[in-house]
All heavy atoms as an XYZ file, in Angstrom:
1014
protein
N      93.944     69.977     64.820
C      93.412     69.360     66.011
C      92.400     68.295     65.599
O      91.755     68.401     64.583
C      92.753     70.411     66.898
C      93.700     71.477     67.401
S      94.234     71.261     69.082
C      92.730     71.347     69.989
N      92.265     67.312     66.445
C      91.407     66.169     66.140
C      90.077     66.234     66.888
O      89.498     65.219     67.216
C      92.138     64.888     66.489
N      89.598     67.410     67.151
C      88.359     67.535     67.896
C      87.172     67.114     67.045
O      87.081     67.452     65.870
C      88.171     68.973     68.383
C      89.212     69.379     69.391
C      89.083     70.836     69.783
O      88.642     71.656     69.005
N      89.483     71.140     71.000
N      86.262     66.372     67.667
C      85.009     65.959     67.030
C      85.205     65.189     65.726
O      84.425     65.319     64.808
C      84.097     67.172     66.794
C      83.764     67.879     68.081
O      83.529     67.237     69.104
N      83.770     69.189     68.046
N      86.259     64.416     65.632
C      86.509     63.586     64.456
C      86.685     62.149     64.918
O      87.203     61.891     65.990
C      87.776     64.028     63.717
C      87.669     65.385     63.073
C      88.898     65.683     62.267
C      88.773     67.035     61.593
N      89.903     67.321     60.718
N      86.254     61.226     64.089
C      86.494     59.826     64.427
C      87.944     59.491     64.076
O      88.528     60.083     63.162
C      85.528     58.917     63.675
O      85.856     58.892     62.303
N      88.506     58.549     64.793
C      89.901     58.176     64.538
C      90.103     57.686     63.119
O      91.155     57.895     62.534
C      90.355     57.120     65.544
C      90.516     57.608     66.978
C      90.929     56.453     67.885
C      91.534     58.727     67.075
N      89.104     57.030     62.560
C      89.229     56.519     61.194
C      89.355     57.613     60.157
O      89.855     57.377     59.057
N      88.927     58.821     60.470
C      88.984     59.909     59.489
C      90.277     60.726     59.582
O      90.499     61.608     58.768
C      87.782     60.842     59.669
O      87.893     61.545     60.887
N      91.115     60.429     60.566
C      92.349     61.185     60.727
C      93.431     60.686     59.781
O      93.590     59.482     59.583
C      92.860     61.076     62.159
C      91.991     61.683     63.241
C      92.604     61.410     64.610
C      91.814     63.168     63.028
N      94.176     61.614     59.226
C      95.330     61.264     58.399
C      96.572     61.396     59.283
O      96.852     62.469     59.813
C      95.443     62.189     57.199
C      96.617     61.849     56.317
C      96.749     62.810     55.153
C      97.995     62.443     54.379
N      98.429     63.516     53.507
N      97.271     60.301     59.458
C      98.467     60.296     60.293
C      99.681     60.125     59.407
O      99.760     59.175     58.626
C      98.402     59.168     61.343
C      97.198     59.394     62.258
C      99.692     59.097     62.140
C      96.933     58.273     63.219
N     100.624     61.060     59.531
C     101.849     60.979     58.753
C     102.945     60.363     59.608
O     103.010     60.618     60.810
C     102.263     62.375     58.290
C     101.262     63.001     57.339
C     101.677     64.399     56.911
O     102.860     64.767     57.076
O     100.799     65.121     56.410
N     103.784     59.560     58.999
C     104.885     58.922     59.722
C     106.215     59.262     59.052
O     106.255     59.722     57.911
C     104.710     57.387     59.751
O     104.719     56.897     58.417
C     103.403     57.005     60.420
N     107.282     59.020     59.771
C     108.627     59.145     59.214
C     109.498     58.082     59.874
O     109.008     57.276     60.652
C     109.191     60.564     59.399
C     109.318     60.972     60.859
O     109.452     60.093     61.740
O     109.292     62.182     61.134
N     110.773     58.085     59.571
C     111.669     57.053     60.100
C     112.458     57.512     61.324
O     113.377     56.823     61.753
C     112.648     56.599     59.006
C     111.943     55.841     57.896
O     110.920     55.191     58.188
O     112.401     55.912     56.742
N     112.112     58.649     61.885
C     112.855     59.142     63.044
C     112.528     58.329     64.290
O     111.445     57.787     64.439
C     112.526     60.601     63.312
C     113.105     61.538     62.268
C     113.260     62.907     62.853
C     113.826     63.853     61.840
N     115.245     63.808     61.742
N     113.502     58.270     65.183
C     113.323     57.682     66.509
C     112.927     58.816     67.448
O     113.464     59.924     67.352
C     114.626     57.048     67.005
C     115.111     55.898     66.167
C     114.374     54.611     66.456
O     113.664     54.527     67.480
O     114.522     53.677     65.663
N     111.986     58.547     68.336
C     111.560     59.559     69.307
C     111.439     58.941     70.685
O     110.982     57.815     70.828
C     110.231     60.172     68.890
C     110.368     61.042     67.655
C     109.071     61.703     67.270
N     109.252     62.558     66.134
C     109.238     62.141     64.863
N     109.033     60.880     64.582
N     109.428     62.992     63.880
N     111.856     59.710     71.681
C     111.754     59.302     73.076
C     111.164     60.484     73.831
O     111.571     61.626     73.615
C     113.143     58.934     73.647
C     113.046     58.578     75.116
C     113.762     57.784     72.858
N     110.205     60.199     74.715
C     109.544     61.278     75.452
C     109.718     61.080     76.951
O     109.761     59.950     77.433
C     108.040     61.365     75.090
C     107.301     60.114     75.494
C     107.384     62.583     75.705
N     109.855     62.192     77.664
C     109.901     62.173     79.121
C     108.970     63.258     79.644
O     108.938     64.372     79.111
C     111.322     62.428     79.633
N     108.209     62.920     80.669
C     107.359     63.906     81.332
C     108.171     64.578     82.439
O     108.792     63.902     83.246
C     106.135     63.225     81.935
N     108.185     65.897     82.430
C     108.807     66.656     83.511
C     107.680     67.036     84.462
O     106.700     67.653     84.059
C     109.532     67.912     82.990
C     110.126     68.718     84.137
C     110.620     67.522     81.992
N     107.814     66.620     85.713
C     106.731     66.761     86.692
C     107.147     67.612     87.879
O     108.323     67.726     88.193
C     106.327     65.380     87.201
S     105.760     64.287     85.893
N     106.143     68.164     88.534
C     106.359     68.880     89.791
C     106.778     67.885     90.860
O     106.242     66.778     90.921
C     105.063     69.556     90.244
O     104.640     70.517     89.318
N     107.732     68.284     91.684
C     108.161     67.431     92.791
C     106.947     67.098     93.659
O     106.170     67.969     94.011
C     109.241     68.129     93.620
C     109.789     67.280     94.708
N     110.565     66.174     94.444
C     109.656     67.347     96.044
C     110.892     65.608     95.589
N     110.346     66.309     96.574
N     106.779     65.823     93.947
C     105.641     65.372     94.735
C     104.554     64.725     93.910
O     103.709     64.016     94.436
N     104.561     64.965     92.590
C     103.564     64.357     91.715
C     103.771     62.842     91.686
O     104.903     62.405     91.635
C     103.689     64.934     90.296
C     102.746     64.298     89.317
C     101.446     64.744     89.202
C     103.153     63.232     88.517
C     100.564     64.154     88.318
C     102.282     62.635     87.640
C     100.995     63.101     87.541
O     100.123     62.516     86.676
N     102.783     62.005     91.739
C     101.351     62.282     91.642
C     100.681     62.524     92.992
O      99.469     62.712     93.051
C     100.792     61.026     91.001
C     101.666     59.936     91.508
C     103.033     60.564     91.645
N     101.438     62.525     94.052
C     100.864     62.802     95.368
C     100.631     64.311     95.483
O     100.235     64.932     94.538
C     101.798     62.276     96.474
C     102.146     60.795     96.354
C     100.942     59.873     96.419
O      99.978     60.186     97.136
O     100.967     58.839     95.725
N     100.954     64.888     96.590
C     100.693     66.304     96.832
C     101.813     67.167     96.260
O     102.946     67.109     96.707
C     100.548     66.562     98.333
C     100.203     68.001     98.654
O      99.780     68.744     97.739
O     100.345     68.387     99.828
N     101.489     67.949     95.268
C     102.449     68.877     94.680
C     101.931     70.317     94.774
O     102.398     71.211     94.067
C     102.741     68.513     93.215
C     101.497     68.424     92.378
C     100.988     69.537     91.720
C     100.811     67.220     92.259
C      99.829     69.464     90.979
C      99.659     67.137     91.510
C      99.174     68.261     90.865
O      98.026     68.183     90.112
N     100.990     70.568     95.688
C     100.361     71.882     95.807
C     101.369     72.987     96.139
O     101.176     74.140     95.754
C      99.234     71.855     96.835
O      99.729     71.466     98.103
N     102.453     72.653     96.833
C     103.456     73.662     97.194
C     104.212     74.181     95.973
O     104.872     75.219     96.046
C     104.440     73.085     98.207
N     104.114     73.488     94.857
C     104.852     73.868     93.653
C     104.054     74.853     92.793
O     104.614     75.614     92.029
C     105.199     72.607     92.821
C     105.871     71.554     93.677
C     106.070     72.962     91.624
C     107.067     72.007     94.447
N     102.745     74.832     92.913
C     101.908     75.720     92.084
C     102.358     77.174     92.220
O     102.597     77.665     93.310
C     100.445     75.623     92.483
C      99.800     74.371     92.000
C      98.304     74.440     92.240
N      97.687     73.177     91.921
C      97.211     72.865     90.728
N      97.258     73.725     89.752
N      96.672     71.677     90.527
N     102.482     77.821     91.076
C     102.869     79.227     91.043
C     104.359     79.479     91.064
O     104.800     80.608     90.892
N     105.167     78.430     91.231
C     106.629     78.600     91.224
C     107.109     78.764     89.783
O     106.590     78.144     88.853
C     107.323     77.398     91.860
C     106.924     77.192     93.309
C     108.113     77.291     94.181
C     107.689     76.960     95.603
N     108.295     77.810     96.547
N     108.126     79.601     89.606
C     108.671     79.891     88.281
C     109.346     78.651     87.674
O     110.076     77.930     88.354
C     109.676     81.037     88.371
C     110.099     81.596     87.018
C     111.088     82.744     87.143
N     112.373     82.259     87.652
C     112.823     82.489     88.886
N     112.120     83.195     89.741
N     113.988     82.018     89.282
N     109.101     78.423     86.400
C     109.714     77.325     85.651
C     110.726     77.942     84.693
O     110.375     78.741     83.822
C     108.661     76.517     84.859
C     109.327     75.423     84.040
C     107.611     75.935     85.804
N     111.987     77.594     84.881
C     113.060     78.106     84.022
C     113.552     77.012     83.084
O     113.401     75.835     83.360
C     114.234     78.591     84.880
C     113.889     79.822     85.693
O     113.202     80.713     85.168
O     114.316     79.885     86.868
N     114.179     77.442     81.999
C     114.778     76.505     81.056
C     114.013     76.359     79.758
O     114.498     75.720     78.824
N     112.826     76.920     79.679
C     112.043     76.780     78.450
C     112.742     77.470     77.288
O     112.729     76.973     76.164
C     110.604     77.266     78.656
C     109.912     76.294     79.629
C     109.849     77.368     77.340
C     108.518     76.640     80.013
N     113.424     78.579     77.563
C     114.186     79.248     76.508
C     115.286     78.331     75.965
O     115.572     78.330     74.768
C     114.774     80.563     77.014
C     115.593     80.410     78.288
O     115.334     79.464     79.074
O     116.499     81.234     78.513
N     115.880     77.506     76.840
C     116.891     76.539     76.385
C     116.253     75.482     75.484
O     116.838     75.075     74.477
C     117.563     75.858     77.572
C     118.471     76.763     78.359
C     119.101     76.008     79.515
C     119.902     76.939     80.379
N     120.457     76.276     81.556
N     115.057     75.027     75.857
C     114.364     74.035     75.036
C     114.110     74.571     73.637
O     114.270     73.855     72.647
C     113.021     73.638     75.662
C     113.033     72.805     76.921
C     111.611     72.509     77.367
C     113.794     71.513     76.720
N     113.693     75.823     73.555
C     113.398     76.423     72.254
C     114.635     76.490     71.360
O     114.516     76.444     70.136
C     112.811     77.826     72.448
C     111.426     77.868     73.068
C     111.065     79.293     73.462
C     110.396     77.286     72.116
N     115.815     76.580     71.978
C     117.057     76.700     71.215
C     117.686     75.346     70.874
O     118.608     75.281     70.065
C     118.059     77.541     71.998
N     117.195     74.262     71.468
C     117.806     72.942     71.257
C     117.352     72.341     69.929
O     116.171     72.407     69.590
C     117.420     71.978     72.376
C     117.979     72.337     73.721
S     117.352     71.217     74.999
C     118.858     70.401     75.443
N     118.304     71.749     69.208
C     117.917     71.024     67.995
C     117.632     69.570     68.386
O     118.181     69.051     69.353
C     119.025     71.092     66.943
O     120.194     70.481     67.415
N     116.752     68.932     67.651
C     116.398     67.552     67.931
C     115.479     67.403     69.126
O     115.369     66.312     69.689
N     114.810     68.494     69.514
C     113.922     68.468     70.676
C     112.645     69.228     70.368
O     112.677     70.292     69.751
C     114.613     69.110     71.907
C     113.636     69.292     73.055
C     115.802     68.294     72.356
N     111.541     68.655     70.801
C     110.257     69.356     70.811
C     109.729     69.250     72.227
O     110.098     68.352     72.966
C     109.254     68.686     69.875
C     109.650     68.727     68.433
C     108.625     67.981     67.628
N     109.098     67.754     66.288
C     108.329     67.803     65.216
N     107.046     68.038     65.350
N     108.839     67.595     64.034
N     108.862     70.154     72.587
C     108.240     70.008     73.892
C     106.793     70.459     73.812
O     106.416     71.254     72.960
C     109.016     70.729     74.993
C     108.828     72.223     75.016
C     107.897     72.798     75.870
C     109.585     73.043     74.197
C     107.721     74.168     75.894
C     109.424     74.404     74.220
C     108.486     74.975     75.071
N     106.010     69.884     74.708
C     104.580     70.165     74.758
C     104.220     70.500     76.193
O     104.463     69.707     77.098
C     103.783     68.943     74.272
C     104.137     68.556     72.867
C     105.155     67.650     72.609
C     103.471     69.123     71.801
C     105.502     67.303     71.313
C     103.806     68.788     70.491
C     104.818     67.873     70.253
N     103.681     71.680     76.391
C     103.295     72.115     77.722
C     102.031     71.423     78.185
O     101.175     71.055     77.382
N     101.922     71.239     79.479
C     100.729     70.628     80.065
C     100.320     71.424     81.294
O      99.346     72.164     81.255
C     100.989     69.164     80.398
N     101.071     71.331     82.366
C     100.736     72.007     83.615
C     101.482     73.306     83.788
O     102.038     73.585     84.843
N     101.532     74.123     82.733
C     102.206     75.418     82.767
C     101.193     76.526     82.524
O     100.191     76.312     81.842
C     103.255     75.516     81.652
C     104.432     74.577     81.686
C     105.236     74.708     80.404
C     105.309     74.852     82.889
N     101.488     77.694     83.068
C     100.705     78.867     82.701
C     101.596     80.088     82.844
O     102.653     80.033     83.484
C      99.455     79.000     83.564
C      99.699     79.419     85.000
C      98.387     79.637     85.730
C      98.643     80.236     87.105
N      97.404     80.533     87.808
N     101.185     81.174     82.235
C     101.916     82.434     82.368
C     101.561     83.045     83.708
O     100.412     82.995     84.150
C     101.560     83.401     81.239
C     102.159     83.012     79.913
C     103.647     83.242     79.930
C     104.203     83.180     78.521
N     105.575     83.653     78.481
N     102.556     83.620     84.374
C     102.335     84.247     85.674
C     103.602     84.917     86.132
O     104.498     85.186     85.341
N     103.700     85.161     87.432
C     104.914     85.757     87.988
C     105.177     87.129     87.418
O     104.271     87.907     87.170
N     106.374     87.431     87.120
C     106.914     88.692     86.610
C     105.989     89.373     85.594
O     106.226     89.332     84.403
C     108.282     88.404     86.003
C     109.036     89.643     85.612
O     108.706     90.728     86.022
N     110.052     89.448     84.803
N     104.933     90.008     86.088
C     103.950     90.696     85.234
C     103.353     89.780     84.169
O     103.067     90.201     83.055
C     104.572     91.927     84.565
C     104.951     93.000     85.566
O     104.259     93.106     86.601
O     105.931     93.722     85.320
N     103.203     88.502     84.503
C     102.602     87.554     83.573
C     103.510     87.105     82.453
O     103.069     86.497     81.486
N     104.812     87.357     82.578
C     105.764     87.012     81.518
C     106.486     85.696     81.769
O     107.084     85.135     80.866
C     106.787     88.135     81.339
C     106.156     89.432     80.865
C     107.186     90.516     80.756
C     106.518     91.818     80.346
N     107.455     92.930     80.322
N     106.473     85.214     83.001
C     107.178     83.973     83.340
C     106.252     82.775     83.159
O     105.036     82.888     83.267
C     107.632     83.984     84.806
C     108.732     84.987     85.072
O     109.484     85.315     84.139
O     108.831     85.444     86.222
N     106.847     81.619     82.924
C     106.099     80.369     82.975
C     106.118     79.902     84.422
O     107.167     79.935     85.061
C     106.742     79.306     82.079
C     106.536     79.575     80.626
C     107.462     80.045     79.746
C     105.330     79.397     79.899
N     106.892     80.173     78.508
C     105.585     79.771     78.571
C     104.046     78.955     80.234
C     104.615     79.722     77.576
C     103.074     78.895     79.244
C     103.361     79.272     77.939
N     104.974     79.473     84.925
C     104.894     78.972     86.288
C     104.201     77.614     86.296
O     103.427     77.285     85.390
C     104.153     79.952     87.237
C     104.911     81.271     87.351
C     102.726     80.182     86.801
N     104.501     76.845     87.341
C     103.904     75.515     87.500
C     102.426     75.670     87.857
O     102.065     76.461     88.720
C     104.635     74.746     88.590
N     101.597     74.886     87.172
C     100.165     74.938     87.428
C      99.570     73.535     87.478
O      98.367     73.371     87.353
C      99.460     75.771     86.350
C      98.040     76.091     86.728
O      97.761     76.423     87.861
N      97.133     75.971     85.771
N     100.415     72.533     87.611
C      99.914     71.167     87.644
C     101.025     70.202     87.974
O     102.158     70.602     88.254
N     100.700     68.927     87.927
C     101.653     67.882     88.248
C     102.594     67.582     87.092
O     103.812     67.652     87.231
N     102.016     67.245     85.957
C     102.835     67.021     84.763
C     102.966     68.349     84.046
O     102.021     68.852     83.462
C     102.185     65.988     83.851
C     102.198     64.610     84.464
C     101.708     63.582     83.489
N     101.675     62.286     84.132
C     101.675     61.165     83.473
N     101.678     61.164     82.155
N     101.647     60.025     84.120
N     104.158     68.903     84.086
C     104.377     70.252     83.566
C     104.521     70.287     82.062
O     103.919     71.104     81.386
C     105.618     70.861     84.205
C     105.548     71.017     85.712
C     106.889     71.445     86.257
C     104.463     72.004     86.082
N     105.381     69.434     81.541
C     105.603     69.409     80.094
C     106.217     68.086     79.690
O     106.677     67.312     80.529
C     106.482     70.582     79.655
C     107.842     70.762     80.301
C     108.918     70.103     79.475
C     108.135     72.243     80.422
N     106.175     67.843     78.409
C     106.741     66.627     77.829
C     107.869     67.032     76.896
O     107.678     67.872     76.018
C     105.678     65.850     77.048
C     104.563     65.374     77.943
C     103.444     66.171     78.183
C     104.637     64.143     78.559
C     102.432     65.735     79.018
C     103.630     63.705     79.401
C     102.530     64.508     79.622
O     101.538     64.080     80.462
N     109.046     66.457     77.098
C     110.199     66.684     76.235
C     110.313     65.500     75.286
O     110.340     64.355     75.733
C     111.478     66.803     77.055
S     111.493     68.221     78.158
N     110.392     65.791     74.006
C     110.503     64.745     72.994
C     111.816     64.946     72.248
O     112.000     65.947     71.563
C     109.326     64.795     71.987
C     109.459     63.669     70.967
C     107.997     64.737     72.705
N     112.726     63.990     72.411
C     113.972     64.009     71.666
C     113.793     63.196     70.404
O     113.121     62.160     70.414
N     114.348     63.675     69.310
C     114.221     62.938     68.056
C     115.538     62.952     67.294
O     116.322     63.889     67.388
C     113.082     63.489     67.204
C     113.200     64.945     66.850
C     111.970     65.470     66.111
O     110.909     64.813     66.109
O     112.086     66.541     65.524
N     115.766     61.869     66.582
C     116.967     61.730     65.765
C     116.794     60.471     64.920
O     115.901     59.662     65.185
C     118.222     61.601     66.644
C     119.504     61.845     65.862
O     120.021     60.910     65.232
O     119.972     62.998     65.870
N     117.649     60.300     63.928
C     117.636     59.056     63.156
C     118.143     57.895     63.997
O     117.812     56.747     63.750
C     118.488     59.202     61.888
C     117.889     60.190     60.911
O     116.645     60.341     60.890
O     118.657     60.832     60.170
N     118.968     58.203     64.999
C     119.560     57.205     65.876
C     118.842     57.212     67.228
O     118.685     58.276     67.854
C     121.046     57.523     66.076
C     121.722     56.549     67.017
O     122.026     55.423     66.583
O     121.930     56.919     68.187
N     118.424     56.046     67.695
C     117.690     55.938     68.946
C     118.468     56.498     70.133
O     117.926     57.227     70.965
C     117.309     54.473     69.204
C     116.919     54.213     70.623
C     115.715     54.686     71.124
C     117.760     53.517     71.472
C     115.360     54.469     72.444
C     117.408     53.294     72.789
C     116.205     53.767     73.278
N     119.754     56.163     70.262
C     120.539     56.629     71.410
C     120.659     58.154     71.434
O     120.621     58.771     72.496
C     121.921     55.986     71.418
C     121.947     54.482     71.692
C     123.382     53.955     71.655
C     121.295     54.153     73.020
N     120.780     58.769     70.250
C     120.844     60.232     70.194
C     119.492     60.841     70.550
O     119.437     61.865     71.238
C     121.291     60.686     68.803
C     122.750     60.400     68.528
C     123.142     60.845     67.138
C     124.578     60.465     66.842
N     124.942     60.737     65.446
N     118.418     60.220     70.103
C     117.081     60.717     70.450
C     116.888     60.674     71.961
O     116.389     61.623     72.568
C     116.012     59.890     69.742
N     117.301     59.581     72.578
C     117.180     59.440     74.033
C     118.046     60.479     74.737
O     117.625     61.111     75.712
C     117.583     58.031     74.452
C     117.412     57.775     75.933
C     117.778     56.327     76.284
N     117.572     56.089     77.687
C     118.452     56.402     78.641
N     119.611     56.954     78.333
N     118.170     56.153     79.908
N     119.273     60.676     74.251
C     120.163     61.675     74.851
C     119.571     63.077     74.722
O     119.666     63.889     75.652
C     121.546     61.612     74.198
N     118.945     63.373     73.588
C     118.290     64.673     73.397
C     117.167     64.867     74.409
O     116.991     65.955     74.965
C     117.725     64.798     71.983
C     118.795     64.939     70.929
O     119.951     65.214     71.222
N     118.420     64.737     69.684
N     116.404     63.810     74.669
C     115.310     63.892     75.637
C     115.836     64.183     77.028
O     115.323     65.064     77.733
C     114.507     62.572     75.649
O     113.987     62.345     74.346
C     113.381     62.613     76.661
N     116.858     63.451     77.435
C     117.408     63.639     78.778
C     118.038     65.024     78.926
O     117.863     65.691     79.951
C     118.397     62.513     79.121
C     117.602     61.206     79.287
C     119.198     62.836     80.375
C     118.439     59.976     79.459
N     118.730     65.493     77.891
C     119.309     66.841     77.940
C     118.207     67.887     78.068
O     118.332     68.843     78.843
C     120.152     67.097     76.691
N     117.128     67.697     77.337
C     116.016     68.657     77.390
C     115.357     68.653     78.762
O     115.165     69.709     79.374
C     114.994     68.330     76.305
N     115.027     67.476     79.264
C     114.360     67.384     80.570
C     115.265     67.914     81.680
O     114.785     68.540     82.631
C     113.947     65.944     80.848
N     116.560     67.706     81.546
C     117.521     68.177     82.556
C     117.644     69.693     82.575
O     118.124     70.260     83.554
C     118.907     67.583     82.294
O     118.884     66.194     82.422
N     117.240     70.344     81.506
C     117.380     71.798     81.438
C     116.226     72.532     82.121
O     116.278     73.751     82.288
C     117.503     72.258     79.982
O     116.268     72.129     79.313
N     115.193     71.814     82.552
C     114.045     72.437     83.207
C     114.287     72.516     84.707
O     114.692     71.539     85.338
C     112.750     71.649     82.924
C     112.457     71.635     81.433
C     111.573     72.233     83.697
C     112.263     73.010     80.820
N     114.045     73.684     85.257
C     114.283     73.935     86.677
C     113.094     74.704     87.234
O     112.693     75.720     86.668
C     115.575     74.743     86.841
C     115.925     75.039     88.267
C     116.649     74.135     89.026
C     115.532     76.229     88.867
C     116.985     74.407     90.345
C     115.859     76.513     90.184
C     116.580     75.592     90.917
O     116.903     75.853     92.215
N     112.525     74.206     88.322
C     111.460     74.924     89.016
C     112.061     75.495     90.282
O     112.811     74.808     90.977
C     110.289     73.995     89.387
C     109.749     73.290     88.159
C     109.169     74.782     90.064
C     108.748     72.210     88.489
N     111.716     76.747     90.597
C     112.199     77.392     91.822
C     112.327     76.391     92.957
O     111.389     75.652     93.227
C     111.184     78.433     92.291
C     111.318     79.796     91.717
C     110.284     80.716     92.326
O     110.524     81.220     93.444
O     109.240     80.910     91.695
N     113.473     76.361     93.595
C     113.693     75.449     94.711
C     114.054     74.041     94.286
O     113.998     73.111     95.069
N     114.440     73.852     93.007
C     114.820     72.533     92.483
C     113.683     71.533     92.638
O     113.850     70.463     93.210
C     116.103     72.030     93.150
C     116.730     70.887     92.389
O     116.476     70.709     91.202
N     117.540     70.097     93.069
N     112.520     71.866     92.101
C     111.317     71.063     92.275
C     110.827     70.367     91.019
O     109.644     70.065     90.908
C     110.192     71.952     92.821
C     110.423     72.321     94.258
O     110.540     71.458     95.105
N     110.501     73.611     94.536
N     111.695     70.119     90.060
C     111.297     69.400     88.842
C     111.855     67.985     88.882
O     112.999     67.766     89.286
C     111.803     70.124     87.598
N     111.046     67.027     88.477
C     111.461     65.625     88.428
C     111.156     65.038     87.058
O     110.179     65.429     86.415
C     110.704     64.794     89.474
C     111.035     65.182     90.904
O     112.192     65.551     91.162
O     110.136     65.101     91.753
N     111.986     64.096     86.628
C     111.687     63.278     85.449
C     112.410     61.958     85.612
O     113.361     61.854     86.382
C     112.087     63.977     84.137
C     113.570     64.015     83.893
C     114.186     63.054     83.111
C     114.355     65.012     84.453
C     115.553     63.084     82.887
C     115.721     65.054     84.245
C     116.317     64.086     83.457
N     111.945     60.969     84.910
C     112.571     59.649     85.004
C     113.718     59.565     84.007
O     113.522     59.713     82.812
C     111.535     58.569     84.724
C     110.484     58.572     85.816
C     109.742     57.328     85.953
N     110.555     56.137     85.856
C     110.045     54.932     85.990
N     108.761     54.783     86.243
N     110.800     53.867     85.877
N     114.903     59.304     84.522
C     116.072     59.196     83.640
C     116.244     57.794     83.075
O     117.112     57.569     82.244
C     117.337     59.616     84.398
O     117.528     58.770     85.520
N     115.397     56.853     83.502
C     115.491     55.486     82.979
C     114.541     55.275     81.799
O     114.199     54.148     81.467
C     115.215     54.459     84.075
C     113.802     54.555     84.644
O     113.102     55.558     84.380
O     113.402     53.632     85.371
N     114.152     56.346     81.144
C     113.228     56.245     80.022
C     113.799     55.355     78.922
O     115.003     55.329     78.687
C     112.873     57.634     79.445
C     114.136     58.399     79.074
C     112.007     58.418     80.407
C     113.878     59.694     78.355
N     112.920     54.623     78.296
C     113.240     53.763     77.148
C     114.247     52.672     77.482
O     114.946     52.177     76.606
C     113.715     54.610     75.960
N     114.323     52.233     78.724
C     115.316     51.225     79.092
C     115.050     49.897     78.403
O     115.990     49.173     78.075
C     115.422     51.072     80.599
C     114.206     50.520     81.287
C     113.160     51.228     81.805
C     113.904     49.140     81.512
N     112.232     50.382     82.343
C     112.655     49.083     82.175
C     114.558     47.945     81.231
C     112.060     47.886     82.547
C     113.956     46.756     81.613
C     112.722     46.735     82.258
N     113.795     49.569     78.175
C     113.513     48.299     77.486
C     114.061     48.311     76.064
O     114.640     47.332     75.597
C     112.012     48.018     77.475
C     111.476     47.597     78.814
C     109.988     47.231     78.723
N     109.465     46.906     80.016
C     108.784     47.740     80.794
N     108.530     48.965     80.381
N     108.344     47.364     81.965
N     113.864     49.419     75.379
C     114.390     49.513     74.023
C     115.913     49.516     74.050
O     116.556     48.940     73.169
C     113.864     50.752     73.302
C     114.363     50.819     71.887
C     113.507     51.614     70.975
C     114.084     51.559     69.575
N     113.220     52.081     68.571
N     116.511     50.130     75.062
C     117.970     50.116     75.164
C     118.483     48.692     75.357
O     119.487     48.306     74.759
C     118.442     51.007     76.313
C     118.321     52.473     75.988
S     119.093     53.517     77.221
C     120.789     53.030     77.095
N     117.793     47.896     76.176
C     118.193     46.504     76.357
C     118.170     45.762     75.026
O     119.112     45.050     74.687
C     117.260     45.800     77.346
C     117.566     46.072     78.784
C     116.678     45.278     79.731
O     115.638     44.727     79.300
O     117.029     45.204     80.915
N     117.110     45.923     74.266
C     117.005     45.269     72.953
C     118.099     45.760     72.014
O     118.683     44.980     71.273
C     115.630     45.528     72.346
C     114.524     44.810     73.065
C     113.180     45.146     72.463
C     112.069     44.516     73.275
N     110.740     44.893     72.788
N     118.360     47.047     72.048
C     119.388     47.649     71.203
C     120.749     47.013     71.488
O     121.451     46.583     70.586
C     119.422     49.155     71.468
C     120.401     49.940     70.634
C     120.037     50.431     69.388
C     121.679     50.214     71.111
C     120.924     51.168     68.625
C     122.579     50.957     70.354
C     122.196     51.429     69.118
O     123.084     52.151     68.369
N     121.112     46.912     72.766
C     122.406     46.337     73.127
C     122.454     44.829     72.903
O     123.513     44.285     72.587
C     122.784     46.710     74.565
C     123.214     48.151     74.673
C     122.490     49.062     75.421
C     124.333     48.617     73.986
C     122.882     50.394     75.500
C     124.721     49.938     74.054
C     123.994     50.822     74.814
O     124.383     52.141     74.877
N     121.338     44.144     73.034
C     121.296     42.711     72.726
C     121.589     42.480     71.245
O     122.307     41.555     70.887
C     119.937     42.102     73.105
C     119.714     41.985     74.589
C     120.759     41.109     75.257
O     121.198     40.100     74.739
N     121.178     41.535     76.449
N     121.036     43.340     70.389
C     121.316     43.227     68.948
C     122.786     43.470     68.672
O     123.405     42.800     67.848
C     120.470     44.222     68.159
C     119.066     43.769     67.891
C     118.389     44.574     66.796
N     118.582     45.993     66.905
C     117.728     46.852     67.432
N     116.592     46.421     67.920
N     117.989     48.131     67.482
N     123.380     44.442     69.374
C     124.800     44.728     69.161
C     125.673     43.559     69.590
O     126.679     43.262     68.949
C     125.223     45.977     69.951
C     124.755     47.319     69.414
C     125.232     48.447     70.315
C     125.245     47.554     67.985
N     125.295     42.882     70.673
C     126.082     41.723     71.149
C     126.109     40.622     70.104
O     127.087     39.906     70.002
C     125.472     41.162     72.439
C     125.820     41.946     73.662
C     125.239     41.231     74.876
C     125.506     41.978     76.146
N     124.901     41.299     77.303
N     125.038     40.504     69.345
C     124.956     39.452     68.332
C     125.773     39.749     67.075
O     125.999     38.870     66.267
N     126.244     40.956     66.930
C     127.029     41.347     65.752
C     128.514     41.109     65.997
O     129.012     41.270     67.097
C     126.863     42.833     65.442
C     125.503     43.205     64.975
C     125.523     44.661     64.597
N     124.187     45.140     64.372
C     123.869     46.406     64.264
N     124.800     47.330     64.380
N     122.636     46.767     64.034
N     129.223     40.762     64.947
C     130.677     40.705     65.086
C     131.233     42.064     64.694
O     130.795     42.684     63.754
C     131.248     39.615     64.173
O     130.890     39.880     62.844
N     132.187     42.508     65.492
C     132.736     43.862     65.274
C     134.134     43.760     64.717
O     134.908     42.946     65.029
C     132.732     44.663     66.584
C     131.285     44.800     67.046
C     133.378     46.015     66.413
C     131.148     45.505     68.378
């Protein structure tokens, strides 16, 4: 963790992987999403089993079924990060991961147009190549 450290003292490691992230949010976010609080969040077990995917919880907490279920506790619930050597596969991994999250009553949202600017550049480069 980077608590109480200056940015200049942090060691940041890099690699050549492509990564795309999507925030999975409670329906109604950023406006009123109070009706979603405490609703069960399903699909996290699928995320744990997916290769090429990481996720980071934000607005989640344990609750429900004797404290064993994940429940919504905020607007931005979690972040799905797809990774791969290939940008298109990383993006596909992100969308597959975000699509696997379900909040009781179908109350999970994410933007499926993520990384569209990079996709435009990617396809522009392909147009310039002879096949």
